[in-house]
N, C-alpha and C positions, 0 to 999 in steps of 0.2 A: 046483520052478519049472515043471513040466510044464503045470500048470493055467494059469499066466500066459502061457506060450508059446502055448498053444492060444488063449487070449483074444486075443493080439496077432498071431496067425498072418497075418491079412490086412494087418497093418502091416509085415510082412517085417522085423521088428526082431530083430537077432541079440543075444540075451541069453545069457550063459554060466550056469554052474551057480549055484544060489542057496543061501544059508545059511538063509533063512527063507521060509516061504510062509504066506499067510493070506488067507482070503476072509471078508468081512463085508458081507452085504447088497448094497449098491450098489457096493462097492469090492473090488478084488483087490489084494493087496499082496505084494511080494516084495523081498528084498534080494539084490543080485548080489555077485559075488566081489570087486568093488571097494569094497564097503561102501556102495553107493548104493541107497537105498530107492526102489522104483517103486510108485506108487499109481495104479491103473488104474480109472477110472470106467466102470462097465458095468451100467447099470440093468437089472435082469432084466425080461424080457417087453416091452421097449421097443426100437424101431428107432433111436431117438435118445436121447441123454442130456438130461435136464432137471435143473435144480437145485431141490430142495425141502428141507423141514426134515429129512427122513430122511438125505439126502445130506450135509447140513452136520453133523448130529449124529454120523454115522459118521466124517466127516472129523475132527471134534473128538476122537474116540477115537484116530485115527491120530496126531494131534498129541500127545496124551498119551504115546503110545508113543515118538514121536520125541524128546520132551523127556526121557523117562526113560532111553532108550538111544539117544543121538544117532547117526544114520548120518552118513557123509561128506557126503551130499547127498540131496535129495529130488526126484524127478521125478513130475510129475502129467501123465497123458495119458488118452486115451479108447480103449476097445476097439471102439467103434462105427465101422463103415466110413463112416457118414454125416458124422462130424465129432466135434469136441471136446465141445461142448454147445450146445444150441439155445436156452438161456436158462432163465428161471425157469418152474416149473410154474404157469401162470396159474390153474389150477383151485383151488389152495390159497387164493387170495384171494377167490374168489367168495362164499363164505358166511361168511367171517371178519369179525368186528367190528373196529372201529378199534383198540381196545386189543390185540386178538389180532394184528393186522397189525403194530402198533408193536412188540409183543414178538418176533414172528418176525424183523423187521428188526434189532432190537437184538441178538438172538442170532446172526443171520447175520453182522453186523458183528464181533461178538466172536470168532467162529470165524476169519473171514478176517484179522482183526487178529493173531490168534495165528499164523496161517500166515505173515503178513508179518514177524512178529517172530522167527521161528526163527533160531537162530544159524548154522546151516549153509546152504550155497547151496541155493536152491529153483528148480526149472526147470519151466516148463509147456511141453510139446511139443504143438503145435497142428496138426491137420490138418482139412480140411473146414470146416464151419461152426463158428464160435466167436462166440456172440452173447449179448448181454445179460448175465445172471448168469453164464453160462459164461465170458465175457470178464472179468467182474469177479473170478471165481476165478483166472483166469490172471494178472490184474494184481496179485493178492496174492502171486504168486511173484516172486522177485528177478529172474529172467530168463525170456524167452519165445523159444522157437524155433518157427518155422513151416515147414511143408513148402510147396512152391510152389503147390499148389492150395488153400491155406487162405484163408478169408475171415473177417474180423473186423468186428464192428459192434455198435452199441447201438440196437436197434429199439424201445426202450421208448416213444419219442415216438409211435409208431403206436398205442399203447394209452393215450395221454393222460398219459404218465408221463415221468420221466427216470430214469437209473440210480439204484438205491437200495441197492446193496450195496458202496458205496465206489467205484463207477466214476467218479464225478465228480472226486473229488480225486486218485485214483490215476492215471487217464488223463492228467490235466493235469500230473502230476508227472513222467511218463516220456516223454510225446509232445509234439510241437509244440502248444502250448495252443490256437491258432486252429484247427488241423486237428482236434484232439480235440473242441473245442466244435462244430465243423461236423458231425462224425460224430454227436454226441449230439443236435444240433438237427434234423438231417435224417433220421436213422435209416438212412442209406446205409452199406452195408458197404464195407470196403476190402480188396482182394486182398492177398495176403501181401507182395509186393514193395513195394507202396505203403505198407502198414503198417510195413514196415522203414524206408522213407524218412522217415516222419514220427515214428519212434521208438516206435511201439506194440509192435513186436517187435524183438528184438536181433539176430536172424540168420534167414536163410531157407536151409534146407538140404534136400537131397534125402533121401528116406526112408532110403536105404541108408547115409547119413552121420549119421543121428540119434545113434547110440550114441557115435560119436567126438565129436560136438558136445557131447553131454551131459557126457562125460568132460572136455572142454576147459572147459566152463562150471563144473563142480564143482571142477576143478583150478586155477581162477583164470586160465586162458589166454584166456577170453572174457569181456568186460566189458559191463555194461549200457550201452545207448546214452545214456540220460539225456535230459532235456528240452532241453538246449542253452541258447543265449543268450536264446531267446524265453521260456523258462520263467522265467529271471531277470528279463527285462524286464516280463513280465506279472504278476510278483509285486507290482508297484507299481500301486496303484489308479488313478492317472491314465491309465496305458496301458490298463488294463482298461476304464475308463469310455469312452475313445475308441472302442475296439473294440466295446464293448457297444452303443453307439448305432447303429453300422453293422449289428450283428447283429439288433437289434430291427427296424430298417427292412427288412432282408431277410426276417425271419420274418413281418412284417406283410404282405408281398407274397404270402406263401404261405398265411397263415391269420390269422383274427381272434383276438385274445387272449381275447375272451369265449367263443369257441367252442372254442379249443384253447389252454388256459392254460399247458401244460407247457413249451413252448419259452421263453416269456417268463419263467416262474418260474426256469428254469435259468439264463438270462442274468442275472437279478437275483442269484441265488446266487453266480455267478462274480464279478460285479462287486463285490459286497459282501464276500464271504468268500474270494475266490480266492487271497489272499496267505497264508492260514493253513489247512493241511490239517485241523487239528482243528476249527476253526470251520466249515469246509466240510462236514466229516463230520457234525457235529451238525445243520447246516442241511439237508443232504441228507435225513437221516432224517425230520425234521419235515415238510419239503416233500413227500416221497414219500407219507407217511402221509396228508397232507391231499389230495393229488391223487387218490389211489386211491379216495377217497370222493366225488369229483365226478361229476355225471351224464355228463360227457364221457368220463371214464375208464371208467365202468361200461358205457356204450354201446359204446365202442371195444373193450372186452374182449368184449362180446357179439358184435361184428362179427368178432372173431378166432374165436370159437366157431362163428359162422355159416359162416365160410370153411371151418373144419375139418369141419363137418357136411356141407357140399356136397362137399368132397373125399372124405368118408367114404362117399359114394354109390357110389364105385368098388368093384366086387366082382370081384376077380381081374384077369386080363389080357384085353385085347381080342383078342389074337392077330392084330392088324392090323399088317402090316409095310409094305405097299405101298398107296398112295393115288393115285387118279386124280381130278382135278378137271376138270369140263366147264364152260367159261366162264371166260375170262381177264380179265373186267372187274375193277372195283375190288375187289369182294368175293372173287371166285374166285381172282384172282391173289394176294391177301393170304392167303387160307386156304392155298393151295398153298405159299407161301413160309414161312408159320409152321409148317406141318406138316414141311417140310424142315428148318427150324431145330431142331425138336424130335426129329429123328432118323429120320423116316419117309422112305422112298423115294417120290418124288412125280412123277407125270407130269401135264402141263397141256395141255389141248386147247381149241381154239376154232374156230368156223367160219371166222374170219378170222385169219391168222397175225400180223397187226400187233399186236393186243392182247397176244399172248403175249410179243413182244419188249418191249413197254412194261411188262408185269408183271415180267419178269426184271430190267429196270432198276430198277423200284421195289423189288424184292426185295433187290438189292445195297444200296440205301440203308437199308432197314429192318434188314438183317442187320448192316451196319456199326454202326448206331446201337445195336442191342440186344446184340450179341455182343462188340463192341470187341476182337476178336481175329482177325487176318487168316487164320490157319490154320482157325479154326472157321468163318469166313465161307466160305472156300474149300470146306470139307467140306460145308457146307449147300448151297452152289450145285451141288456135284457130285451131290447127291441130288435136285435139282430139274431135271427133264428136260422141255424143250419137246416137245410131241407133237401136232402139227397134225392128224394122222390118227386120233388116239385109239387108237393101238395098245395103250397101257398099260391100257385097260379090261379086256382079257382076263386079265391077270395080277394085277389089283388085288384086294386084300382088302376095299377100301372105295371106292366111286365116289360122289363128291359132285357134284351138279348145282347150278350157280350161275349159271344163265341169267337173262335179264330176266323180270320178274314178269308173264308172260302164260301163262294156263292151257294153251292149245292147244300153245304152243311147248314148255313144260315137259313136258307129257304126251308129246309126240313124242320129245323127248330121252330121257326116262326109259324109254320103250318100247324105243328103239333100244339104250340102254345095257344094259337087262336082258337083251336077246337075246344080247349079247356077253360077259356076265359069267360068271365061273366059278362052279360050285356052291359054296354056303357064303359067297359074298361078300355084302356089305351094300350096298344102294343108298340114298343119302341125298339130301335136298334142302335147300338153304339158304333156302328161301322165307321171307319175312317176313310174308306176308299171305294167300297162297292156301290154301284148305282142303285139308288132307292127304287126307281121304277122296276128294276129287275127283281128286287126283293119283294116289292108290293105285288108283283104279278103272281106270286105264289099264294096270295091270300084271297079269301072269299069276300072280305070287306076291307079294302085298302084305305078307306076313308078314316079309319081309326089307327092307322099305322104312320109313325113319324120317326125321324132320326133325332137322336140326342147324342151328339158327339162330344164326349168329355176328353180332356187332355191330361196327360200324365206328368206329375202326380196329381191325382184328383183333389187331394187335400190342400194343394197350393195353387193350382191353376184355376183362375177365377172364371175363365170363359167356358161356355158350352154352346156349340153350334146346334141350333134347332133346324133340322134339315127338312125342307118342304118337298112335295112332289105334286103332280097335277091332280091326283085322286084324293089328296088329303083334305079333310073337311076343315072349315074355319074353326069350328068348335074344338076339334082335336089340337089344332095348332095353338089356339088360345090356352087350353089347359096345359099343354106341354110347356109352353113358354112360362106360364105361371108357376108350374112345378119347378122349373129351373131357378126362377127367382126365389121360390120358397126354400130352395137348397142353399140360399146365400151365394148363388152363382149368377153370372151375367149372361143372359141369353142373347145370341146373335142369329137371327133368322137368315138362312142361306138357301139358295137353290141347289139341286142335286147334281152339280157338275163334279167331275173327277177331282178328288182332293178338297172339295168344297172351297172355302176361302183360305184358311190358315195353312193347311198342308200344301195347297197349290202354290201359295206365295213363298213358303219356306223352301220348296224343292229347288228352285234355281239358285238360291243362296247357298244351299249345301252342295249342289252339283258343281257350281263354279269353284267352290273351295276345294273340292276333290280334284278338279282339273288343275287348279293352281298348284296343289301339292304334287301332282304328277309332273308338272313343269319344273319341279325342283325348288319351289318356294317353301321354306321351312314351315311346317304346320303350326309351330308356335308363333311365328310371325303373322300368319293368316289369322289365327285366333286373337292375337293381341290387337291387330288393326280393327277387327270387328268390335272387340270389347272397348277399345278406345273411342269408337263411334258411339257407344252406349248400349250395345247389345249385352244381355246378361251372360251370354256364353258364346264363345266362338263357334263357327260352323263346323270345324273339324271335330271338336269335342261333342258338339250337338249330334253330328252323324253317328259317332260312337254310342252316344246315349240312346238315340233312337234305335240303333241296331243297323249295321251295314247291309244286312239282308233286306230289311224293310226299306232302307233308303234306296237300294237298287230297284226293288219291286215297285215302289211308288213312282220313281223317275220313269221306269218303263211304262207303267200304266198311264201316266200323264202324257208321255210322248205318243203312245198309241191311240188313246181315246180323245185327246184334245189337239194332237198335232203340235204340241209345244216344242219349240226349237231348243231343247235342252242340250247341254254338252253330253256326249255319249259317255256312259260309265266306262272307264278304262279297263282293259283286260286284267291288270294287276289287282283291281278291286274285286272283280268276279272271282279271281283265284283265291283271294283272302276269304271270301264268303264260302267257297268250296272247302277250304281248309278249316272252317269253323271259327275263324278270327272275326267275330261279329261285333266287337266293341266291348263296352263296359260289362255287358251281361256274361261274356265269356272270359273276361279278364284281359283281353287283348284285342286290338283292332288297329285303327290308325295310331292310337297310343297304346302303350302298356299301362296296366292298372295295378295299384297296390292293393293290399288286403282290405282296405277301407273303401275301395272302389274309386279312388282318386287317380286322375291321369298323371303319369310321370312325364313332366314337361321339362325341356331344357330351357334355362333362363336365356332371355334374348341376348344378354351380354356374352353368353357362352357359345353362341352359334358360331360355326366355323367362318373364318374370313372368306369373303367371296360368295357367300350364300346368296342366291338370286333375290333381287328386290324388284317387284313389278310396280312401277309408278301408278298403274291403273288399278291396283289391288282393291282398294276400298270401293271404288265405283263399280268394279266388276262384281263385287259381292252384293252391294246394297241396291244399285239401280235396277237389276233384273227383278228383285223383290218388289220394288215400288211399281215397276212397269206391269207386273202381274196383277197387283192390286187394282191398277187402272183398268186392266182388261176385265177383271171381275166386276168392276163398276159398270163398264160398258155393256157387259153381257147380262147384267141384272142378277148376278150371283149374290150380290149384296146390294141393298136398296139405297144406301146413302153413304157419303163420305164419313159421316160421324160413326156409323156402325162399323165401317171398314177400318177406320183408324182405331176405334175402341177394341175391335176384335184382334187386331195385330198387336196392340199394346198388352191386352189382358190374356191373349193366347200365346204370344211368342216372347213377350217382354221387350218388344221393339222400343228402343230408347224413349222412355216416357217424357223426358225433358225436351224432346223434339216434337211431341204432340201427335205422333203417328206418321205413317209413310206419306199420306197425302198432304198433311200439314207440312212435313219436311220438304216435299217437292214444291209446295207453294212458297215457302219461305226461301228456298234456294232459288226459285224462279222457274216456272213451268217451261218457258222457252229455253232457259239454260240447261235444264234437265234433258229436254228433247235433243238439243244440240250435242250434249255430252253422249247420249245414247247413240246418236248417229256416228260420232267419232269412234265409239267402241265397236259399233257395227262394222265400220270400215276396217278397223284394226283386228277384230277378233271373230267376226262372223255374224250371221243373221239372227242369232239368239238375242242380240241387243237391239233389234229393230224396234223403234218406238211403236207402241200399240196405237191404233186409231182413236182410242178413247181419250188420249191427251187433248184432242181438239175440243172436248167438252169441258175441260177444266178451266 
């Protein structure tokens, strides 16, 4: 038993002497003195457990053993501190053919069906993350015990899928069906106590009580929660049909079925087959096999790997514990609050103490919304210290400047900060537009100066551009990249061109939309076309959110510094800026805004007859953005297609189901995109000229 005790040491589980001990690949097995078999999942060489064919094949062998010599009960749990299991190993599906995927699914179902059919009590003990196929494994056990910090969920919808190893019918059998469907449709995880309330787990117990709870479950003193009266009610199709109509309406508000078919397919499965686990099982297998072959799923799986690749840029630890932020405006305050949320000690300074107070009030709102735990909010606020005099600069491991975008002002702030910083500390700027070499020229040691460009709102935008320059030391770049990853953000290293990658690519998208509006195309139609393509927000509304003054300034900067052939900002837009109609922040811009900051849009059906329709509208918006990303690749602004696509998805929301702008161009056909750009160039001017970088794709 010593090996198993070592495996579970971090679980603090008190097991007594064993009668049998066995290790087989991904599993470690032992039988305790009470005759209870413990099967511990511990994938070698991995920090988290995932479920793949080898895990299930070895589990099948343990089931053979349990059927031959039945123990009093079986307990399944994880040896990994991170949790029970993080889901299926997605890589196994990447190169598999449809018949191979179907065969894997059928074999997985067979193994979990055997587990569910064991004659003795079976108990899953869950801690940490229990997601996807990991939750489906737990659901095949007769009972589930969770520790208080556990989190259970079905994230498959994020990959364009729904559960495929029995999760659909097993979750509906044990939990409140509406709650189970909501979890599968949204991909949102449930903390342990909520999972208990809805019936997904049978008890929540502290780690020190797990052994006694297991004995109670095996001894028949603890009973499965069951699905309750709702499970019986929704076994009837009329009840399911009524609920399914509401679910489809909710799903349609979040996503279009032609872009994201999985939620709608799952609703169909439940409505049609939800009264029969056997029919649901067969339909789940067929539907999953079809969905995994769709372009949406393949692109969303790619997005998953893009995210992992960006996380993988982390190389060791940043060794940053204390952060000081200079500038308590919208960006600086949010950066400080997020860093405090993620466990860093943060001090926040500003030339005026009033913005610091405003930033702290905003921090409370953000922390309440994202942490949803009063104690965690309190701890985060304890780590966020108002520091009007900038005393924290001297002890900070990282100082981030987030002042207004004026070169002389930033140079002055950076010079002063550098003089007060301790040796080995990093100095960073959050500039979105100014040349890093110009800022670095003001410093005595530019090797420890780096750009960390966050996007607004910091609490929601996952991307941070890590901006390099020629004098930057590799060690500073490494630590800055690691810091971004430690903030639970995705780093994208970029060269210091104007606009870097994301803003440079977004500018022609916004500028063309403004030009279209000036041509008389209704702004609501422009936004609707972009959103129908899959963008999270139309370019007209985006311009208002960014601020029309900033949009004009960025476009002028890119045109001057890079010679980008952008549409000239029209005179009427400059007049709006002079009048202070700057967008959402002033309550009026291209749209008028209500008291809650939402744009007042005319419904498309209510647009006046004869309103102009440009047949080139969508390509005029999207292809210049793609063309600019190609230019950035050619110039080395970003090093790879993967980072370019990931940055555009996580920094702009570029239609994830399309896999990123470069993936979109490849799927549409590079030659076809070039030909279309040339057509647009002939019709609308040189801003559509294909970049020479297309020849490299």
